[in-house]
C-alpha positions in Angstrom: 98.6 116.0 103.1 99.0 115.6 106.8 100.3 112.1 107.5 100.7 110.2 110.7 103.4 107.5 110.7 103.4 105.1 113.7 106.7 103.2 114.2 108.4 106.3 112.7 111.7 105.6 114.5 111.9 102.1 113.2 113.9 100.7 110.3 111.0 101.0 107.8 109.2 103.8 109.5 112.1 106.2 109.4 112.7 105.8 105.7 109.0 106.1 105.1 108.9 109.4 106.9 111.9 110.7 104.8 110.2 109.6 101.5 106.9 111.3 102.5 108.8 114.5 103.3 110.5 114.5 100.0 107.1 114.2 98.3 106.0 117.3 100.2 103.7 115.9 102.8 103.5 117.2 106.4 104.6 114.2 108.5 103.7 113.6 112.2 106.1 111.0 113.4 104.6 108.9 116.3 107.5 107.8 118.5 108.0 106.6 122.1 109.8 109.0 124.5 112.7 106.5 124.6 113.0 105.9 120.8 116.2 106.2 118.9 115.5 109.0 116.4 118.6 108.7 114.4 116.7 107.4 111.3 114.7 110.7 111.3 115.9 114.1 110.1 116.1 116.8 112.8 112.7 118.5 113.1 114.2 121.9 112.2 115.9 120.4 109.1 113.0 118.5 107.7 113.3 120.3 104.3 111.4 122.8 102.3 109.2 120.2 100.6 107.5 118.9 103.7 107.4 119.5 107.5 108.2 117.0 110.3 106.8 117.1 113.8 107.2 114.6 116.6 104.3 113.1 118.5 105.2 111.1 121.6 103.3 108.1 122.8 102.9 104.4 122.2 100.4 102.4 120.1 99.4 100.5 123.3 98.5 103.9 124.9 95.2 104.7 123.2 94.9 108.3 124.4 98.4 109.3 123.0 97.5 107.7 119.7 94.1 109.4 119.5 95.6 112.9 120.1 98.3 112.2 117.5 95.7 111.3 114.8 94.0 114.7 115.2 93.9 116.6 111.9 95.6 113.9 109.9 94.5 112.8 106.4 96.3 109.5 106.2 97.6 107.0 108.8 100.6 104.8 108.0 100.5 102.1 110.7 104.0 100.7 110.5 104.6 100.2 114.3 105.3 96.6 115.2 107.3 94.5 117.5 109.6 92.5 115.1 111.6 89.8 116.8 111.8 86.0 116.2 111.8 85.5 120.0 111.1 87.4 123.2 111.2 86.2 126.8 107.7 87.7 127.2 105.7 86.6 124.1 102.6 88.6 125.3 104.3 91.8 124.1 103.8 90.7 120.5 100.1 90.7 121.0 99.8 93.9 123.0 101.8 95.8 120.3 101.0 94.0 117.0 97.3 93.2 117.8 96.4 95.8 120.4 98.2 98.5 118.5 96.1 97.9 115.4 92.9 97.8 117.4 93.8 101.2 118.9 94.5 102.7 115.4 91.1 101.5 114.2 89.4 102.9 117.2 91.2 106.2 116.9 90.2 106.4 113.2 86.5 106.0 114.3 86.9 109.0 116.5 88.9 111.1 114.1 86.9 112.8 111.3 89.7 113.8 109.0 91.4 110.5 108.2 90.6 109.2 104.8 92.9 106.2 104.5 94.9 103.8 106.7 97.9 102.0 105.2 98.6 99.0 107.4 102.0 97.4 107.3 101.4 93.7 107.8 103.9 91.0 107.0 104.3 88.0 104.7 104.1 85.9 107.9 100.5 86.9 108.2 99.7 84.8 105.1 101.5 81.7 106.3 104.0 79.4 104.8 104.0 78.4 101.1 105.7 75.0 101.1 106.0 73.9 97.5 104.2 76.8 95.8 104.1 80.6 95.3 101.2 82.3 97.1 99.4 85.6 96.2 97.0 87.9 98.1 94.2 85.3 98.1 96.1 83.2 100.7 94.7 83.3 104.3 96.9 81.8 107.0 96.2 78.1 107.4 96.7 78.4 111.3 97.8 74.7 111.4 101.0 75.9 113.1 102.9 79.1 113.8 106.7 79.1 113.7 107.0 82.2 115.9 104.8 84.2 118.3 105.4 87.2 116.0 103.9 85.2 113.1 100.9 84.4 115.2 100.3 88.0 116.3 100.5 89.2 112.7 98.1 86.6 111.5 95.6 87.6 114.2 96.1 91.3 113.3 95.5 90.5 109.7 92.1 89.0 110.5 91.2 92.2 112.4 92.3 94.3 109.4 90.3 92.3 106.9 87.2 92.4 109.2 87.6 96.2 109.5 87.8 96.5 105.7 84.6 94.5 105.4 82.9 96.9 107.8 83.9 99.9 105.6 87.1 101.0 107.2 89.4 102.5 104.5 92.3 100.2 105.3 94.8 99.0 102.8 96.9 96.1 104.1 100.4 95.8 102.6 102.6 92.7 103.1 106.4 93.2 102.8 108.7 90.3 102.4 112.1 89.9 104.2 113.1 93.6 104.2 116.8 94.4 103.7 118.8 97.4 102.7 120.8 100.3 104.1 119.6 101.8 107.4 119.3 100.5 110.9 120.8 97.1 111.6 117.9 95.7 113.6 116.0 92.5 113.9 113.9 93.8 111.0 117.1 94.0 108.8 118.1 90.4 109.2 120.0 90.2 105.9 122.4 92.9 107.0 122.9 91.1 110.3 123.7 87.9 108.6 126.1 89.5 106.2 127.9 91.1 109.2 128.2 87.6 110.8 129.3 86.0 107.5 132.0 88.5 106.6 133.4 88.6 110.1 133.9 84.9 110.2 131.2 84.1 112.8 129.0 82.4 110.2 131.5 80.4 108.1 129.0 78.1 106.4 125.5 78.1 104.8 122.6 77.8 107.1 120.9 74.6 106.2 120.9 73.1 102.7 119.0 75.7 100.7 115.6 74.2 101.1 114.2 77.4 102.6 112.7 80.1 100.4 111.9 83.7 101.2 110.7 86.7 99.3 113.3 89.5 99.7 112.2 93.1 99.5 114.6 96.1 99.4 113.6 98.6 102.0 113.4 101.5 99.4 111.1 99.4 97.2 108.9 98.7 100.2 108.7 102.4 101.1 107.8 103.3 97.6 105.1 100.5 97.7 103.6 102.1 100.8 103.4 105.5 99.1 101.9 103.9 96.0 99.3 102.2 98.2 98.4 105.6 99.6 97.9 107.1 96.1 96.5 104.1 94.2 95.6 101.3 96.7 91.9 100.4 97.1 90.5 100.0 100.6 90.0 96.4 101.5 92.5 95.2 98.8 95.7 93.4 99.9 99.0 94.1 98.3 102.1 91.9 98.6 105.2 94.2 98.6 107.6 91.3 98.1 110.4 90.6 95.6 112.7 87.9 94.4 112.1 84.5 95.9 115.3 82.8 97.0 117.0 80.7 99.8 119.5 82.1 102.2 122.0 79.9 100.4 121.4 81.8 97.3 121.8 85.1 99.2 125.2 84.0 100.4 126.2 82.9 96.9 125.2 86.3 95.4 127.1 88.1 98.2 130.2 86.1 97.2 129.8 87.2 93.6 129.2 90.8 94.5 132.3 90.9 96.8 134.4 88.6 94.6 135.0 86.4 97.6 134.7 82.6 98.1 131.4 81.0 98.7 131.0 79.1 102.0 132.6 75.7 101.8 130.1 73.7 103.9 126.6 73.6 105.3 125.6 74.0 108.9 122.7 71.6 109.5 119.6 73.1 111.1 119.7 70.8 114.1 123.0 72.3 115.0 121.8 75.8 114.4 118.8 75.0 116.6 121.1 73.7 119.4 123.0 77.0 119.1 119.7 78.8 119.3 118.7 77.2 122.6 122.1 78.0 124.0 121.7 81.6 122.8 118.2 81.8 124.5 119.7 80.6 127.7 122.5 83.2 127.4 119.9 85.9 126.6 118.0 85.1 129.8 121.2 85.7 131.8 122.4 88.8 130.0 119.1 90.4 128.8 120.5 90.7 125.3 118.3 89.2 122.5 119.9 86.4 120.5 120.7 86.6 116.8 119.5 83.0 116.4 116.8 81.3 118.4 114.8 78.1 117.9 111.8 79.9 116.3 114.3 81.2 113.7 115.1 77.6 112.8 111.4 76.7 112.7 111.0 79.4 110.1 114.0 78.2 108.0 112.4 74.7 107.8 109.6 76.2 105.6 109.2 78.2 102.5 107.7 81.7 102.2 107.5 82.5 98.5 105.0 85.0 97.2 104.0 86.8 94.0 103.9 90.6 94.0 102.3 90.7 90.5 99.1 92.4 91.8 101.1 95.3 93.3 103.1 95.6 90.1 100.0 95.9 87.9 97.7 97.9 90.2 100.2 100.1 92.1 103.2 100.3 89.7 105.4 98.5 92.3 108.9 97.8 90.9 111.0 95.6 93.2 114.7 95.3 92.4 116.6 92.0 92.1 118.6 90.5 94.9 121.8 91.0 93.0 121.1 94.7 92.5 120.0 95.1 96.1 123.0 93.3 97.7 125.2 95.3 95.3 124.1 98.3 97.3 124.0 96.8 100.8 127.4 95.2 100.9 129.4 98.3 100.0 127.3 100.3 102.4 128.2 97.8 105.3 131.8 98.0 104.2 131.8 101.8 104.2 130.6 101.7 107.8 133.4 99.4 108.8 131.0 96.6 109.7 132.4 94.1 107.2 135.6 93.6 105.3 136.2 92.0 101.9 
């Protein structure tokens, strides 16, 4: 099939393009003119199974998106602005909400597209303090830890409304994505492992009261492709994995690397203070902080989800954290980013 992938230069999007090419599809990678294309194969070397072409534009630029949809059978809308904090929060809404609106409008004007796979986020469903949620959960909207979370919750409402109006949209909800690939804000586990093994993060963050659902990037990519083949329009699918705290992640990392576990806990109030200082430094330098106050707000809650529906209906098979970290840590070591 002819497939359009928005956000094709991103951490998830690049791997999704490669997987679609391996399956023999013709992939049109929608990228900005300034995008880093290192996660994509060279256009001339896309492989015999599928073909790759680049389409330049921006999801906030409707005309460029409309032109890129022409002749496509499927749209994977993976483009998103994924950051815990930005000096201009309106960007989250122009990209994450406005981008989805543009994709839906482009679909309405394109006669060939038969399905839209929309990459949402576990944040769109809201926190799960004290329980494990499934696809029935709708964001409570009592509070939002980050502007990113708020933008994805608003976009989720738009996606569900579109589905009720007959749009062939399949929303999928990855957890905390980790694995080999770009070390970006969307690959926070790799970033924390780099800080941990370089001595800049010597202790646990908090006391292990947080809980997240961790998804290996290759499993999430496979889940997207399964959603293309088996996902039913209007149905939601959680592409999550093992539910655990970051304390547990650090403990598994110590076991995998045969190193000592952290010897103490860094209280969240101290992490938050560091986050405020990082934000101030960021405003001066223009470099986004690794830790910001919204990150701490997220860590004060639990985000645990069940992916049983995706397992049963799609054949989704997430790997364990131990297996996943057993791949990620040697990869980081091979790049010289960590030592153990």
